[in-house]
N, C-alpha and C positions, 0 to 999 in steps of 0.2 A: 134408411141407413145402409142397406145392402147395396143400393145403387151407387151411393157415394164411395163405398169401399171398392166396388168393382171398377168404378171410374179411376180411382187412385191406382189400383193394381194395373190397369190397362196403360195408364200414362207412364208408370214406372217401367213396365215391360217395353214399351215403345222407346223410351229413353235409353234403356240398356241395349237394345238391339241397334239403335242408331250409334251409340258409343262404340260398339263392337265393329261396325262397318267402317267407321272413321279410323279406328286403330288399325284395321287390316289394310287400309289404303296408304297409311303413312310410310311404312318401310319401302314401298315400291318407288316413292319419289326420291329417296336418299341416293341410290346408285347413279342417277342422272347427274346430280351435282358433283360427285367425285370424279366422274368421267370427264366433265367439262374442265375441271381444274387441272387434270393431268394433261389434257390436250393443249391447254393454254400455256403451259410452262415452257418458257424459252430455253433453248440449249445453246451452249457456247462451244465452238470448235476452234482450236488454234492449230495452224500448220502452214504448209507451203503450197502455193497454187501450182497445180500440175496441168490444168487446161482451163481456158476461158472461151466461152461463146458469148460475145458481147450482146447484152440485153436478154440473154436466155438462161445461161447457166455458168457455174464455176465448179471446178473439182479441186478439193483440198486434201492433201495427204497429211494426216496428223502425226504426232510424235511416235506413235506405235506402228506407223506404216500403213494404217488403214486409210483408204480413199473414200471421201464423202463427196457426193454430188448435190449441189444446191441450185434450185431454180432462182432466177433473178427476175423481178418484176419492176414496174414503174415505181412501186412503193419502196423498193429496196434502197436503203441509204448507203452509198459507197463513199468512204473517206480515203482519198489517196489514189495512186495510179495502180489499178488492178491489172496485173500482167503475170504471165508464167514466171515462176521463181520467187515471187513476192511472198513475204511472210504476212499472214492475215489472221485476224480474229473475226469469226463469223458468228453472229447471233441469229438463230433460226427457230422456226416453229415447224417441226417436221422436216420436210425437204425444201422448204421455202426460206430463203435468206431474208431476214428483216434488216440486218445491218452488217456491213463488211468494212472493217478498219484495216488498212494496210499499215503495217508496222514500219516506221522509219521513213518510208517514201524515198524519193530521189533526193540525192544530196544537192544542195543549192550550188550553182556554178560559182567558182571563185571569181573575184573581181580581177579585171586585167591589171597586170603589173604596171606601175608607173615607169615611164622611161628614166633611165639613169641620167643624172645631171652630167653634162660635159664640162670638163675643166680646161 
């Protein structure tokens, strides 16, 4: 009977120690998840293009007068004619532009006027 009691106490002690070590490891994993979520959040910047280096970077001056520089890669989606003076909306992850939308774009050329009928 004593052997059975000692075996039960040993098993319970081992189970409690294992539970404590698992609980101690759990909080260490939580900060990694929150860091990844913050890094993955896209940012939106609206403003006027002040400089363009084709295929490399674009600088945008926002409404508050602050200049932001974004890198452009092959994966960057550009909608419209990106040039100095254009109004743009930039979706970025850090300093890397993911999408650039040019507001308005160039106006469509007017159709040539029809010749006036001769009387």
